[in-house]
N, C-alpha and C positions, 0 to 999 in steps of 0.2 A: 909727521905724529911720531915721537920717538919711540922704540921698542924698549922691551924690559930690560935686557941688556946695559942699554944706553943710559936707562935709571940707575941702574947698579954703579955704574962710575962715580958717582957723587960719593963724598966723604962719607963713608960709613957711618962717622960717628953724629952726623948732620942727618942721615937716614935714619939711624936709633931714635934721634930725637923726635924726628917725623913721626915715627913711629909710635912712640910713646904718648905723644901729644895727641895724636889721632885717635887713639883707643882711649884715651882718658876722657877727651872732649865728645867723643860721640857716646860711650857711656855717661857720661855725665848728661849729655844733651837728651839722652833718651828719658831720663825722668824729670828733667825738666820743663822740656816742651811740651810733654803729656800731663804736667801739673801732676805729676804722681809722685807718690812716696806715703810714708807713715803718717796717719792723721787721724782724726774721729772714728772712721769705717773702721782702720784697722786696730785701732787702740781696743776696741769694743768686742772684737773676734776673740773666741776661746781660742788659747794656742799651746801648743807644747810645753810642757816644763822646762824643756831644753832649748827655748826660744831666747837667744841672746839679747839682752840689752841693745837699743838703737844705735849707739855711738859704734857698735861693734862692725856694723854694715859700714860705716863710714871709714873704717880701717882697712876692712877686708877687700871690698871691691877696688878702691883703688891699687891696691899691691896687686890684685888679681888683673888689673888690667897693665898694670907695669911688665908681670910677668908675661901674659898675652903677648903684650907689644915685641917684648926681647925674642920671645920665641917665634913668632910670624917673621920677625926681622931677619933671625937666623935663618929661617928658610926661604926667606926672599933673595938671600945673598947669594945662595946657591945656585950653580949653574944651570940654565933653561934645561928642563926635560919634562916628561908628560907626568912624572911622579911629583915633580915639584909644583907644576900646574895644578894638577888635581889637589895636592895637600893645600894650597893657597886656595882654591875655591871650597874646599870644605873648610878651612878657616873662617871665610867669609861666610859661608852660609851660618856656621855656628854664632858666628857675632851677631848677625843680624836676626838670627832666633834669640839670641840673649837679648838684644835690644828691645825686642818686641814682648817682653815678659813684663816689665814695671810697667809700661801702661796697660798692659792688660790686666794685671790683677790690680794694682793699685787705682790706676786711673779709671779704666770701666768694673773695677770690682767683680770680675768675673774668675770664680776660684777654679771649677773644674777645669774651663779651657785652658786655664795659665797652667795649671799642673799637668795637663797634657803637654803644654809647651815645654815646661821642666824635664818631661820624661823625652821629649824628642830631642832638646838639647843635649841630654844627658848622653844619647846615642850617639849623634853627630859628633858632640865634642869626642866621646871614646873612638869614634872612626877617625876623626882629624889627629888625635893622639896616635894613633897606629902608623897614620902615614906620616906622621912627624918623626916618628921613631925610626921607620925605615930607610930617614934622609939624613936625621941628625938627633941622637938620642938626647942630648941634652935640653933640645928644644921641646921633646915630648916631654921630658921631666920636668920641664917650667910650665906644662899645663896640668900636670897631677893635681896641684892644690885646686885648682879652679874646678876639676873633675870632683874630688872630693867635696867640694863645698856645693857644687850644684846637687851632688847626691844628699847633702845633709837639706839642703834647701827644699828639694823635692819631698824628703820627709817631713820637715816643717809646714809645708804647703799641703801634704796628706792629713796630717793632724788636724789642720784647720779645716780641710774640707770635711772630714768624718765629723768634729766637733760642732761644725756652725751648717750643716744640712739638715733641712727641714724633713 
């Protein structure tokens, strides 16, 4: 088994490409494999007047996954340390939380549980940014649009919950 320092000896541009493909593929797979996404159920919900048109999500998420990939790649390339390892684990945790939201909201149509997931995601993402900042400021800054979007998504879902709860 190779250790992480051996893995970092591969061409950095190849590694970056792998991080980008990985983030994009996993992000896309979350929605596709759970057969989730906007549809009749979502269309029928009362939403915030600030809800963007559906095409915006198709632009925003690939952009955010690209920024995530570059940020985590920057941290991954740093020398081995406990701080680096902890930052990478936090990134993985927030990424898994992120991937769970779409199947929960669109697939299972669980508004309140998925709202809780967004709140947890926001907190874990903020902690990830803090850890990244201690190691590489640029990597942390790259995650700020994702944090802003997560906050906005939380607001949108809170409005959906409030307007559609019995």
